[in-house]
C-alpha positions as CSV (number, residue, x, y, z in Angstrom):
1,L,157.6,29.1,51.7
2,A,159.1,31.9,54.3
3,S,159.7,34.1,51.5
4,C,155.9,33.5,50.1
5,Q,154.8,34.2,53.7
6,E,156.9,37.5,53.9
7,Q,155.4,38.5,50.6
8,L,151.8,37.6,51.8
9,A,152.4,39.5,55.1
10,A,153.6,42.5,53.2
11,R,150.8,42.5,50.7
12,A,148.2,42.1,53.6
13,A,150.1,45.1,55.4
14,R,149.6,47.1,52.2
15,I,146.1,46.0,51.7
16,Q,145.4,47.2,55.3
17,E,147.2,50.5,54.7
18,L,144.9,50.9,51.7
19,E,141.7,50.0,53.4
20,D,142.8,52.5,56.2
21,A,143.3,55.1,53.4
22,A,140.1,54.4,51.9
23,A,138.2,54.6,55.1
24,A,139.8,58.1,56.1
25,N,139.1,59.2,52.4
26,A,135.5,58.2,53.0
27,Q,135.3,59.9,56.4
28,D,136.9,63.1,54.7
29,A,134.3,62.9,52.0
30,V,131.5,62.6,54.4
31,L,133.0,65.8,56.4
32,A,133.5,67.6,53.0
33,S,130.0,67.0,51.9
34,E,128.5,68.1,55.3
35,G,130.7,71.1,55.0
36,L,129.4,71.7,51.4
37,A,126.0,71.4,52.4
38,E,126.5,73.9,55.3
39,L,128.1,76.4,52.8
40,R,125.2,75.9,50.3
41,E,122.8,76.9,53.3
42,Q,124.9,80.0,54.0
43,V,125.0,81.1,50.3
44,A,121.1,80.7,50.2
45,G,120.7,82.8,53.2
46,L,123.5,85.5,52.0
47,R,121.5,85.6,48.6
48,S,118.2,85.9,50.3
49,E,119.7,88.7,52.6
50,L,121.1,90.4,49.3
51,A,117.7,90.4,47.7
52,A,116.1,91.9,50.7
53,R,118.8,94.5,50.8
54,E,118.4,95.2,47.0
55,D,114.6,95.8,47.6
56,Q,115.4,98.2,50.6
57,L,117.9,100.0,48.5
58,A,115.3,100.3,45.6
59,Q,112.7,101.7,48.0
60,L,115.4,104.2,49.2
61,E,116.0,105.1,45.7
62,Q,112.5,105.7,45.0
63,A,112.1,107.8,48.3
64,A,115.1,109.8,47.3
65,Q,113.9,110.5,43.9
66,A,110.4,111.5,45.3
67,S,112.1,113.9,47.7
68,T,114.1,115.4,44.9
69,D,111.2,115.9,42.6
70,K,109.5,117.3,45.4
71,L,112.4,119.7,46.1
72,A,112.3,120.7,42.4
73,D,108.6,121.4,42.6
74,R,109.1,123.8,45.7
75,E,112.2,125.5,44.2
76,A,110.0,126.3,41.0
77,Q,107.1,127.5,43.2
78,V,109.6,129.8,45.1
79,E,111.0,130.9,41.8
80,Q,107.3,131.8,40.5
81,L,106.6,133.5,43.7
82,E,109.8,135.7,43.4
83,R,108.7,136.5,40.0
84,D,105.0,137.2,41.1
85,L,106.5,139.5,44.1
86,S,108.8,141.5,41.6
87,E,106.0,142.2,39.1
88,A,103.8,143.1,42.0
89,R,106.5,145.6,43.2
90,E,107.0,146.9,39.8
91,Q,103.3,147.5,39.3
92,Q,103.1,149.1,42.7
93,H,106.0,151.4,41.9
94,D,104.6,152.2,38.3
95,G,101.2,153.1,39.8
96,E,102.4,155.7,42.5
97,P,103.3,159.4,42.1
98,E,107.2,160.1,41.9
99,G,108.7,160.7,45.1
100,Q,106.2,158.6,47.1
101,Q,107.4,155.2,45.8
102,L,108.0,152.8,48.6
103,D,111.4,151.2,49.4
104,E,111.5,147.6,50.3
105,G,110.9,147.2,54.0
106,T,109.2,150.5,54.6
107,S,105.6,150.8,55.7
108,D,102.9,152.5,53.5
109,Q,102.4,155.4,55.9
110,P,103.4,158.7,55.0
111,P,106.4,160.2,56.7
112,A,105.7,161.9,59.7
113,A,106.0,165.8,60.0
114,E,109.3,166.8,61.7
């Protein structure tokens, strides 16, 4: 009888250990579930922030492209103006008698008598 009581007591102790472990596991599962929910919220927030930054980046890329295009247009205008100026100078030099062609940066006044 004493041996049976010892076995029952040992089994009861083991059952209590398993119940305690199960309760601890359940508590850990609740904490893990709460932590998982928090992580999911953080991930959703980060995804939203990433999408906003990607939109911002796309806008900046469009602005940069527009600026690049505008710069290319301006450079083409400058090149055209330089060609036009060069042609005008050539025409001006071709139309003047020799010896009286103007040098760049001089006025079109005849030289003063010395």
